[in-house]
BADRENTI-82353 format. One line per 5 residues: their letters; for each residue x, y, z of C-alpha. Coordinates in pm, whole numbers. Layout:
# residues N
a> X,Y,Z | ...;
***
This chain:
# residues 125
xxxxx> 0,0,0 | 143,334,-98 | 98,651,99 | 58,962,-113 | 258,1267,-9;
xxxxx> 60,1494,220 | -31,1846,119 | 157,2110,323 | -127,2143,573 | -261,1789,571;
xxxxx> -209,1427,658 | -79,1160,424 | -345,929,289 | -326,590,124 | -324,616,-254;
xxxxx> -639,477,-417 | -612,113,-522 | -455,76,-863 | -311,427,-870 | 58,454,-950;
xxxxx> 267,671,-723 | 623,762,-823 | 885,654,-570 | 1204,851,-518 | 1520,708,-365;
xxxxx> 1613,889,-48 | 1258,1023,-10 | 1039,715,19 | 1097,424,258 | 944,83,308;
xxxxx> 751,94,636 | 894,-139,901 | 669,-440,966 | 405,-397,1233 | 403,-17,1237;
xxxxx> 46,117,1267 | -94,343,995 | -129,627,1244 | 251,659,1261 | 311,668,883;
xxxxx> 243,1039,829 | 440,1253,590 | 388,1067,264 | 727,896,284 | 628,535,343;
xxxxx> 537,240,125 | 369,-56,288 | 438,-375,99 | 174,-645,75 | 416,-937,81;
xxxxx> 775,-1030,147 | 842,-1053,-228 | 717,-694,-277 | 937,-578,11 | 1240,-748,-147;
xxxxx> 1161,-596,-486 | 1131,-246,-337 | 1460,-287,-154 | 1623,-418,-474 | 1499,-102,-650;
xxxxx> 1671,111,-386 | 1376,196,-160 | 1524,162,187 | 1356,18,494 | 1467,176,820;
xxxxx> 1520,-43,1123 | 1239,-12,1378 | 1470,175,1615 | 1561,427,1343 | 1195,463,1246;
xxxxx> 1091,550,1600 | 1382,789,1655 | 1348,967,1320 | 976,960,1249 | 792,925,1580;
xxxxx> 982,1070,1876 | 990,1422,1735 | 613,1419,1673 | 489,1268,2001 | 328,1590,2121;
xxxxx> 138,1621,1789 | 11,1263,1771 | -337,1173,1895 | -316,1031,2249 | -410,680,2137;
xxxxx> -141,670,1865 | 121,824,2097 | 48,587,2383 | 35,283,2154 | 370,376,1999;
xxxxx> 536,421,2335 | 394,96,2475 | 540,-80,2170 | 874,89,2227 | 883,-14,2592;
xxxxx> 780,-373,2510 | 1052,-396,2245 | 1312,-195,2434 | 1571,-472,2456 | 1554,-548,2082;
xxxxx> 1546,-179,1985 | 1843,-108,2210 | 2030,-397,2050 | 1967,-250,1702 | 2079,99,1803;
xxxxx> 2326,160,2086 | 2196,517,2136 | 1828,423,2150 | 1799,395,2529 | 1985,725,2571;
xxxxx> 1736,894,2338 | 1451,772,2560 | 1613,923,2869 | 1565,1270,2726 | 1223,1208,2569;
xxxxx> 903,1341,2725 | 631,1088,2658 | 432,1045,2980 | 125,1271,2982 | 75,1487,3293;
xxxxx> -255,1571,3462 | -252,1900,3266 | -226,1716,2936 | 133,1811,2848 | 414,1559,2810;
***
């Protein structure tokens, strides 16, 4: 499933079925497996329907970031802007996978130490 680039003031949306969307190296990425749609904003991600599609996209030069890199680059900086359900779900996933994510990226745990992600009674993080 391809995600069309978002307009400057809007959210990315899946491209209609059967519509071709041009992919650009260095701009578009294959979404890591298991990442919810709510975290794929920005029009940068391609969701493959099968392992063979994922391999073909990678062969064509469309990169797939590691889950740790995805969270650090595409989620952590937007936590305050995400709906509460998406934010909380993302952070629960991060905490559940913390050992594996830390193994992928030596600086991952350090990035969490500085990250505000627990909502306060006033609603801020």
